[in-house]
Every structure is written in C-alpha cells, then in structure tokens.
N, C-alpha and C positions, 0 to 999 in steps of 0.2 A: 396842648399838653395840660395835664392836671396840675393844679397847685394844691398845697397841703393845708393843714388845719387853719380854719378861720378865713379862708380866701375863696372868692368865686372861682369856679373851675369849669372848664369844658371837659366833659367826660371822655377819656381816651379808652378805646376798646383793647383788651388783650388779644393777641393773635389767636387765630383758629389753630386747629391741629396742624402738625407738619404736613400731613397728607393733603389737607385742603389748600395749603399755601402753594402747592405745585400748580394749581389751576388758576394762573394769572395770565393776562393777555400775551406775555412774552413766551409762554410755554403751553399754548393751546394744544399742541400736538400730543402732550402727555395726558390730556383729558379726553378720553375717547368720544364722549357725546358731543364735544365741541370741536372736534377735529375738522378743520377747513371752514368752520363757521365764521361769519363776519361778526365782530364784537360790537354790541350796542353800548357805546360809551355813555349813553344817557342813563344807564342802569348801573347800580353799584356792584351787582353780582352778575355773573354770566348765565347762571341757571339756578333754579330752585334746588337746594340740596336734598338728596334722597334721605328718607328717614324710615328705617324699619325697626329701630331699637330704642330710640329716645322717646318713649311714649309715656304719657302721664299715668301715674298710679299712686296708690297709697302705701306702696312698699318701698322702704328706704333701707339700704344696706348700712351696716355699721360704719364702713369706710367709704369715702367719696370715690376712691379709686375703683371700687366695685360697682359703682352706679353706671347704668347703661348709657347715660348721657355724657359720660366723661371717659377719657382714654389716656393711656400712658402711665408709666411708673410714677411720675410726678403729675397727678391728674390735672388735665386741662379740658376745657369744654370740647366736646366732640364736634365732628364736621356737620352734624345735623342742626346745631345751634347757630342761629343767625344773630349777629350783634345788632343792637339798636341803641338809640339815645333819645333824650327828651330835651325840650326847650327849658324847662324850669325844674331842676332836680330837687328832690326832697333833701333837706338838711340832715346829714348823718354824722355829726360831730367832726366834720372836716375830712372824713374818709373819701377816698376815690372809689367810684363804683363803676362796674362794668355790667351791662345788661345783655341778656340773650333770650331768644325764644325759639322753640322747636314745635313744629306742627306735624301731625301725622300726614303721610302722603295723601293727596287728593282732598285735603281740607284747607280751610282758610280762616283768618280772622273775619268776623262779620261786624256790621255796625248796628249797635243796639239803639233803641229809641232814645236813650239818654245821650247818644253821640259817642259813647265809649266803644272801643273795639273789644268784641267778645271773644275770648279764647275758646276754641272748640273742644269738645271731649277728646282726651288724649294729648292735649297741649301741655307744654312745659315752659315755665319762666324761670330764669336763673339770674341771680344778682350776686356779684362777688364784691366784697368790701376789703379795701387794703389801705394801709398807710405807708407811703414810700414803697419799698420792695417787700413789705411784710403783709402777707394775706391774713386777714383776721377771721373772716367767716364767709361761707357760701350758702345762700338761702335759695330754696326752691319752692315755688308754688306750682302745683300740678292739678290737672283736672282729669280724672280717670274716665274710662270709656263709658261709664254710666252718667257722667256729668257732675260727679261729686268732687269737691275741692279738698286739697290736702296741702300742708306746709311742712317743710323740714329745714333745719339749720345744721350746717356742718362747721365745726370749729377747727381751724387749722392748728396742727401740732406745732410745737415750738421749733422743730427742725424744718418746718415748711415742706415736708415730704408727702403729707397726706392730711386729710381732715376727718374728724369723727362726728358722727351724728349725735345730737343732743336734743332732748325734748324739754328739759328742765331749765334751760338757759345757762349762762356762765358769765364769769368776770375775767377779762383779760387785762393784766397789769401792763400798762405802757409806761414810758419814761416819766410823763408828767400828768397822766390821767388814767382812768379805768374805762375800758370798753365793755359795755354791758350787752351780752347776747340775749335776745328775747326768748321767752318760752314759746311753745307752740300756741298757747292760748293768747299770748300777747301779740303774736303775728296777726291773728284775726280780730284784734281790737281795732286795728286800722283797716285791714283788708276785709271790710265788711261786705255783705251782699248788697247793701244800699249803695256802696261806693263802687260796685262792680268787681270786687275781689282783686282784680289785677290793676292796681293803681298805675297810672302813667300810660296805659294803652288807650290812647284817644287821639283824635285828629289834631287838637290844639297843642298837644304835647309832642307828637311825632312828625309834624309837618316841618321838616328842616333839611338842610343839606348835611349829609353825613359821609365821612370818609370810611370806606369799607377796607379793613385790613387785608382781606384775602386778595383784593385786586389793586389796592392803592388808589382807587377812583373815588372822587367825591361826587355824590349824586343825591337827587331828591329821594328821601327815604320813603315817602308815601308812594311815589311813582314806581320805585323799585319793588316794593312789596306787592303792589297791584299787578304790575307786569309779570312778575314771577308766580302769580297765582297764590300769594300768601295773604292777600287782603281782597275781600269782595265788597265793593262799594266804598263811598267816602261820605263824611258829614260836611255840613256847611260851616262848621266852627272855624273861626279865625285862629291862626297860630298864636300861642302865648309868646309874649316878648321875653327873652331871657332876662331874668332879674339883674344879672351882672352887666348888662349892656348900658353903660353910663351915657351913651349917646341917644338912647331911646326915651320915650315919654315916661316921666316919673310915675304917673298914675298907672300906666300899663305895666310897668315893672313891678310895682307894689302889688297890684291885683294878681299878677302871675305868681308872685311868691306866695301870697295867701292861698291861691287856688291849689298850688302844689303841696303846701305844707299844712293847710288847715281845713280845706273844703271837704276832704273825704269824711271828716266827722261833722264839721260845722256847715251843714246844708240841710234842707228840708228832709226829714226822715232819717237823718244821720245820728250817730251815737253821741255827738257832742251835746252838752247841756245848753239850754237857752234857745233862742230863735235866730241866731246868726245864720246868714247865708253868704258864705265867702267864695262861692263859685265865680269864676271869671266872667261867666255869661250874665251874672246878675248886676244891673247897674248899681253903682255905689250908693245911690240914694235909697235903694231897696234892700241893702244888706242888713238893716236893723242894727247898725253900729253907731252912727253919729248921734251923740248926746243921748244915747240909750242907756238906761240904768242896768246894772248887772243883775242877773237872776241867780247867780251861784256864788255870792259873796263878793267882797270888795277889798282888794289888797292895797288900795290907795287910802291912806289915813284920813285925808281931808275930804274924802268922798269923791269917787271917780265915776266916770261914764266909760262906755266901751271905747268910744273915740271922741276925744275933746278937741274940736278944731284948733289947730295951732299949738297944742299943748300935749306932747307925748307923755310927760310925767304924770298927767292926770288921765291918761288914756289906758284903760285896763288892757286893751288889746296889746299895747306895747309893754306895759308893766309885767304882764304874765310871761311874755317872751324873754324878758331879761331877769326875772326873779331868781334868786338863789335858794328860795324856799320850795321844797318839793311839793308842798300842799298847794302852791299857787302856780308853779312853773308849767308852761305849755311849750311843747307837747308833753303829756303826762308819761308817755313811754317812748322808747326809741332814741332818746337823746339825753345826755347829762351835761353837755357843753353848750353854752350860749352861742348862738350864731351872731357874732358881732356885726358882720357886714349886713346880714339879713335884717337884724333889728335896727341898724342904722338906716337902712332903706325905708323901713316902716316909719321910723321917726321922721325922716325927711318928708315922707308923704303926708303924715299927720300935720307937720308944720306948714305944709303948703295950703292947708284949709283955712280960709278966712271965716267961713260959716259952713253949716251943713248944706250939701248939694240939694237942689230942689228938683 
C-alpha cells in the first residue's frame, strides 16, 4: 500500500474498469474468449486486452471523461490500459502514482539499443497523481501513428468528478503545500528524446513482481508482458534495487535513486549541464562525481565538489537536492518539496566513502 508525503512507497494501482473486473479466475465463464480455458497463474493477466479506441494521437478533448482511453461518468482508465509499476519511482513531492500503458492491437513494446522499451506508434502512457483520496492530475504521453510524440495534462476538478486539459500548467493549493502542474513544454524538459521520451519503460525498472488488480495475482511483470505479446525481446540489464529496501546494498539503492531521478538529464548527451553520468549501468568511479569540481556554479560557501567522500555537506550532489533556493535546487522542475528520505539515502551513501573508488 502507498504511504504519503515524505515516505517511501510501493505504488498501488487503481482498479481497472468495472467491466474488466469481471474477468477474474473465479468468473471465467463471463469472459467469452476464456471460457473453459485453463488459467496460467504464472501470468498476471489472462489475456491481452483488446484495444480499438485507446490509440495515441495529438488530439486531446477538453474533459478527461471524453477521452477515448477513459470511461464512466467519473472517468477511470479504460479496459485497454494495462497497469504497471517500477522498481525506483521518480520523486513527485510525496504523491501516489498509478501508471498504465495501452498498445494498438498487434503491436508491442520493443527493446531499443539503449535497453529502453520503445513505445510503438499508436501507444499511450498514463500516469495519475494523487494524495490520499484526492486526485491531482492525470498526465498522458502519446505517440501518434506517424511516430510523433505528444503530452497532455488534465487537472482534476475540486469536486473530483472530472479533469480539465491544460497546456499552461496550474497551481493546486493543498493544506500545507502547493502542487505545481507542469506546462506542456516542461513535460518535455525531462521526457527528452535522448532519455527515450517514455521514462521508466526499461528492463531494470520493470523487472519485478507486480500484483494485477484485475486478477488479484502477483506475477513477474516482464514475463506477463512478453507472454501476452505486449513486449518483444528483453535486455540483459539487471533490475534496479528499490531505494526504500533498507535490507539491500546501500550503493545499489543510492545508484537506483540517482538513475530514476537524475540520469534522464545527467547522462551523456542529456539535457543536464556538466559531464555527470548517473545511469545505474555506469560504475561509480566513472560517473565523474567524486572530487570533481562543479561546472555550473558552487552552492557550498567553502568550496565544494560534486561528491566529497564522507562529507555530504560539502557534496554539491547532496546540497542541490536539499537546497531551498530555486536557483540551486535539483530537480529544477517537477518538484517543490525536498525528498527527505531520498536525500538521507544519498547522504548515507556519501558518508560511506572513505575515498574515491578506483
């Protein structure tokens, strides 16, 4: 179950549509194509959902309830959208997130040379953000049938009955904070072509055991996607260690956090300034962090380096994560609340260094 602001959480998926919930093992007779079939309990889903309407395009209606990927008077994700999760979620000011993907019939995710899973033309990605029972926004990234990418954000009305499309961003007043909704341009500040546009769609993020709400079964996510024809091929990348797993190796946890939260910009060819390479696949000694001077200013009065062994306070990598000054704070968009547990993890990791790794 998800925990709220400032805590690690395991992302819980919202239910599929009421119609899709009928197709569970105890009610196979109600699902024509599965009638009399033996259930493969190694899979999270019984079959690939048919999809004739939730197809990626650059057209976004004013109201979410009118979007082809959603259904019902109180719009919920349609039956074509498959829920998924990741090992190391991006910090989003403590919000709970539910992720979904939809692919056109007879298409699949493919494995790019980078190891990322590539969304085919016509694919749709949905991410819903909420705090407690309050839905804040629903974001879509779509790839039209020509292969072009589009993004849209829907802000939930105060009565929680529908969401309205915005391109200019918004501010949502909460009890003790403000939730900032990104503009369309800000979406693509992180979802860059170099980063593969669709962040999180990769073997190291999606190789995990996931509980599928439609069936109640927990199954290997990669195996399920592959067997249902939603994924063609696999990469050799090792799964990321969940950063919140305190029983796991500290180095692996910290590197997973940096991969999920920083590497989409701070990697070769990325939008981030400097020469950092924070991808999990890059050995720490080659990340160009340890005792490296900054190339974009120094927020440490006594003179800092990107990573000072044993000294988080002199490590710009950590200082930028915790800074209250907008000009220094990382990430520059998408967050206004410091991730206390994430920054504590990075501090513990830096303290573990006696010297730079060779």
